[in-house]
C-alpha positions as CSV (number, residue, x, y, z in Angstrom):
1,M,-29.9,30.3,-92.0
2,R,-26.6,28.4,-91.6
3,R,-24.5,27.8,-88.6
4,G,-21.9,30.5,-88.4
5,S,-23.9,33.1,-90.3
6,I,-23.4,36.6,-89.0
7,L,-26.7,38.5,-89.1
8,Q,-28.1,42.0,-88.6
9,Y,-30.7,41.5,-85.9
10,V,-33.3,43.8,-84.4
11,V,-34.4,43.5,-80.7
12,G,-36.9,46.2,-79.8
13,S,-35.3,49.4,-81.0
14,H,-31.8,48.0,-81.0
15,R,-29.9,46.7,-84.0
16,L,-27.1,44.3,-83.3
17,R,-25.0,41.6,-85.0
18,V,-25.5,38.0,-84.0
19,V,-24.0,34.6,-85.0
20,V,-26.2,31.6,-85.7
21,V,-24.8,29.0,-83.2
22,T,-27.0,26.1,-84.2
23,A,-29.3,25.5,-87.1
24,D,-31.0,22.4,-88.4
25,R,-30.9,21.9,-92.2
26,F,-34.5,20.6,-92.1
27,N,-35.7,23.7,-90.2
28,P,-33.3,26.5,-91.1
29,A,-35.5,29.4,-89.8
30,H,-35.2,28.2,-86.2
31,G,-32.1,27.8,-84.1
32,L,-30.0,29.4,-81.5
33,L,-28.0,32.6,-81.8
34,A,-25.5,34.6,-79.7
35,P,-24.5,38.2,-79.9
36,L,-21.3,39.4,-81.6
37,R,-19.5,41.8,-79.2
38,E,-17.0,44.1,-80.9
39,R,-14.3,44.0,-78.3
40,A,-11.1,42.1,-77.6
41,A,-11.2,38.8,-75.7
42,P,-9.5,39.0,-72.3
43,E,-6.1,37.4,-71.7
44,L,-7.8,34.5,-69.9
45,T,-10.7,33.9,-72.2
46,P,-13.7,32.2,-70.6
47,V,-15.1,29.2,-72.5
48,F,-18.3,31.2,-73.4
49,L,-16.3,33.8,-75.4
50,V,-15.2,32.8,-78.9
51,P,-12.7,35.2,-80.4
52,L,-13.1,36.0,-84.1
53,N,-10.1,36.7,-86.5
54,R,-9.8,39.1,-89.4
55,Q,-11.2,36.5,-91.8
56,D,-14.4,36.5,-89.9
57,W,-14.9,40.1,-89.0
58,P,-13.0,43.3,-89.9
59,S,-12.6,44.5,-86.3
60,T,-11.8,42.7,-83.0
61,A,-14.8,40.8,-81.8
62,V,-16.1,37.8,-79.8
63,V,-19.2,35.6,-79.9
64,D,-20.8,35.7,-76.4
65,L,-22.3,32.3,-75.7
66,S,-23.5,33.4,-72.3
67,R,-26.3,35.4,-74.1
68,I,-27.7,32.6,-76.3
69,R,-31.3,33.0,-77.3
70,S,-33.7,31.5,-79.8
71,L,-33.6,32.9,-83.3
72,D,-36.7,34.9,-84.3
73,P,-36.9,34.9,-88.1
74,D,-38.9,38.1,-88.1
75,A,-36.1,40.0,-86.3
76,V,-33.4,39.2,-89.0
77,A,-32.7,42.4,-90.9
78,G,-30.1,40.9,-93.2
79,A,-26.9,39.0,-93.6
80,A,-23.6,40.5,-92.4
81,G,-21.0,37.7,-93.0
82,Q,-20.0,34.1,-92.4
83,L,-17.5,32.6,-89.9
84,S,-14.5,30.8,-91.3
85,Q,-14.1,27.0,-90.9
86,A,-11.5,27.4,-88.2
87,T,-13.7,29.7,-86.1
88,L,-16.7,27.3,-86.7
89,R,-14.6,24.5,-85.1
90,S,-13.7,26.7,-82.1
91,L,-17.4,27.7,-81.8
92,A,-18.5,24.0,-81.9
93,A,-16.0,23.1,-79.2
94,A,-17.0,26.1,-77.0
95,V,-20.7,25.2,-77.3
96,R,-20.0,21.6,-76.3
97,A,-17.9,22.8,-73.3
98,Y,-20.2,25.6,-72.2
99,L,-23.5,23.8,-72.6
100,A,-22.1,20.3,-71.9
101,A,-23.6,19.3,-75.2
102,T,-22.7,16.0,-77.0
103,E,-23.0,15.2,-80.7
């Protein structure tokens, strides 16, 4: 799985869409993911919400970094899309700011 991939994901009896936040090219089946919330970002968007545009997803949505979890390859039900390069840059900046990560 690549960073920025939008996946169909199963947690218990729930199906949801998630975005791969980090993935290592040497170990692509493991990484971190965050849920995709189909709602508009608030006026004052917190750093942990990354808004998507129409190129990324057909409806208004945000990536919720406050709910990051480890990717379970067995829970992936299929691919649903890929984030644009502009949104990937915004996602990378938000991850660095929210998690105080460095490159």
